[in-house]
N, C-alpha and C positions, 0 to 999 in steps of 0.2 A: 334258088330258097322262094316258093309263093305263095304268097296268102290272098286269102279271100278277107279283105280288111271290112270290118266292124268298128265303124265311128261310135256308134249312138246318138241318143238327144244332146249330151252336157258337150261332147267335143263338136258339136256344131254350133253352139251355141257359148255357154257361159266358159267354157275350158277350150277357146279355140287354138290357144299356144299349142296346149296335146295333142291337137289332131296335127297341126302344121309341123311340130318337131319328132312329130312321130313317124308320119311320112315322111322329112326330110333326110331325117337319119337313119331310117331303114335303108333309102337311095342309097346312100353314101355309103352303106353298108352292104350293098350290092342285094336288101332283100325286097322281092318286086312285092307289093302289093294292088290286088283288082278289088277295088271298094265292091263290096255289097251291092248286088240291080237290089232295088226294090225295097233295103232293109227297110226293118219299121223300130220302132221302140221296143225294147225287152220287157217292161212290164216295170225292170226295176225291183224295187220293195214294194212297191201300192197294191197292186195290179196285184199278187201272191194274200194281199189282206185282205179282200172284197174273193177272190175265188182261186182257190189255189191250184184249177185244172186250167182256166183262163191264162193265172198269172203264166202257169208254165207254156200254153200253147205259143204264148205272146213269145215268149223268147222262142220257142222251137221252129215259132214259124221265119227265124232269120239260120237258125241249123238248116231248116228244110233247105233254104234258100242256096244256102253254101253248100251244102249235098248236087245243089245241081250243078254249080260250078265246080266241082268235084275237085276244090282244094278245101283245106285246113280252115278253120275262122279264127282270125287274130285279131281281139279286141284290149285297147290301151286301157279303157274302166273298169278299173276293178269293180265295182258294181257289173257292169255289162256282161264282163269273163266271167264272175260268179256264175252269175243267172244263165248263162249260156251254156254253160259248162253243165251244171244241173237241169237245164231240160237237153244236152246231148244223153245223160245221163238216163234220165228217164223214158227216154226213145228206147233204150235195151230192156225197159220193164216189161213186160207181156201186158200187164192189167194198166199200169199208167200209160203204156203208150197208146194203145184203145181207147182210153180216155181223151188223151192230148190230138188225137188223129179225127176222132169225131168233130173237134174243134175247128181242129183246121181245115178242114174237110170242109167246113160252112165257112170259110176264107178263101176257098179255091185254091189249097193248098196240098200238095204228097210229099210223101218222106218216102227217099229213095232205099234199098238196099245198100247203099256208098255210106260207110262211119265214116264219118270226119274227126278229126281232134277241134278240141276248141280251144283256143290260146290265147296266154295273156304277152304284154310286149314285155314284159319286166322278164318274164321265163325265156322267152324266145333269146334276147338279148343277152341274158346270164347263161344258160346252158347249150344256145345252140350256134351262140357267136362267139368268136376273138376280139373284144373290141382292142384289146390294148395293144396289137400290134398296130394300129389306125391310127392313134394315139396324135397329133402333130402340137398340141397347146397344151399341156398337162396342166392342172387343177392346183398348182402348188400352193400352199399357205391358206387353203380355202377350208374351213372347218362347216362339216355337215350333220345335218340329222338325221336319218333314213327313215321316214314313216313309211307303217305296211297299212293300217286298221284293221278294220276287223274281216275283210272280204278278200284281201290278194290270196292270200295262201289258207285260208278254212274255208269249207273245212278241209280234211284230209285225204278223204277220201274221194271230192272232188277235185280238188287242185293237184297236190301231192307233189310237188316238185321243189317245194323248200317247206322248211319248219313251219306248222300254224302257231308254235310257241314263240320260238326266238329264231322267226326270220334272217336270211344274209344275203338275198342276190342283190337288192339294193347295194348294201355296201359295199359287196366286192365289186358290182360296178364302178360306184364313185369312186372306191380307190386305185380302180386299172386306170380310172381318168386323171387320177395323181394327187384327189383331194384327200382328205386327214376326214376322217368319219370318228363323229364321237360315241362314246357307249352311251345311247338312249334307252335306258329301259323300259319305256313306256309308246315302244316303236308298235307292238299291237294293241294297244288302250284304246277304246272308242271314244270319237269324237266329241258324239251326240250330235253326228248329224242326221241319222234317223228318226229325233224327235226337237227338232231344232222348230219346229210349226208349234206343236204340242205341249212343247216343256221347255221351253228358248232358254229359262233359267240354269234350268239342267244342264240342258246343252253347253250354254256360255263356261258353267263350272271344268265342265270335263275337256272342255276343250282349252281351256285358262290353263289348267295342269298339263298338257303338252307343250303350249308355250312357254310357262315358267319354268321346264325342263330343259328342253330348249338352247332357254336363256342363260341358264346357269351352267351350262354348261360351255359356254362361250360360241354356241354354233353361229355362223353366219347366215344359214339358211334352213329350211324344212328343208329336205327332198321327197318327193311323193309320187304317186299313180292314182289317184283317185280324185275325180273332179266332184262329190260330195263332202271328201274330206276338204278337198282346197277350200268350197267355202266355208264353211267353220275357220279354217287355219287362218284364210286370207279374207275373204269379204265380210265377215263379222272380226276382225282383229279390233277393228276399229271402235265397234261398239263393245269388244268386252274391254278394250281399255278403257272404254268412257265408266263404264258402269263398274270397273274395281279400280276404278284412279292410278292406270300402271300403265308404261308404257314398252312397248315391245319394236316396232318399227322392223317387224323381223319378215327377211322374202320366203315365199312358199313359191318352192320350184318345182318343174315334173323332172323326171329322172332324165328322161329323153332330152330335153331343155339341156342340163350339166354334160349330156352325154356330146350333145352337138356342138358345144361347146370346148369341150377338150378334143371331138374330131375338126376344130379350125373354121369353125363357122361361126358368122354374124350373127349377133346378138337378133338384130331385125328378121333374118332369117329361118329363126326359130320360132319367132311369133311373142319375144321375149318384149314387148313393147308393150303387149295386151294385158297385164298386169295389175290388179290394184294395189298393190303394195309393192314400190317399186324394186327393181331387183340392180338399182344403181350402184349401190353399195356392195353388192358381192360382184358386176364386171368392173367396179373401179378397183376392187382388189387384185382381179384379174389383169388388172390393166387395160382395159379398154376405157 
């Protein structure tokens, strides 16, 4: 099994632990990742706000590069995955494809007839692989709240591999690792990431509700697959604690990291030393 791997901007900067853990976990599971050559920013949600066609073209550029490698495109970041999957679908629409190709032509990029699929790492781990047979160090006693956010499984016509309303893929992966999954009802509610700069107080209020629920369920950590969500839940956690005079100290960990731990990998190999909210309480509970 081999994929063209698109890390995206965040995994090369603020979410390096997601990039590191994705690579080592997939290698351990026998999946070969070939980093997309000359990849560029997918535009995220910002470029589309300036120009829909330019935003789509930015994401379509990476899809076109993956076509040249004749490999399905794998993205870990839920935002990059969502935007790239939308671009791949847009290239199947005659009218939209023509507009996108005109912009790509200015970039010196052509679109081939080789149709590829855009996949997310959670989708592949949950639906294409059997991790349960390779668990070496079960996460017994660890209580996790799986958080999907807005983009990982929405909209259904773009994703389609899990419920857009109440997804369970990460829950099943965590359970396969031996962890106890709490009933996190806010698993698909927005964390406020897109409005963090323009409406910080509103964003903090949305994030606080997620932290409050996870804490009320006695979760040892929040597990996710989105660097933007991690920015709010982890990077801004101290700011929220100060603003509301509360204490969380709740680790926020990527799904690939907890899978790596269950596969018997050392925390350092998974990049877990790079977290802002220390995962030491999680590791101590697991006997590290």
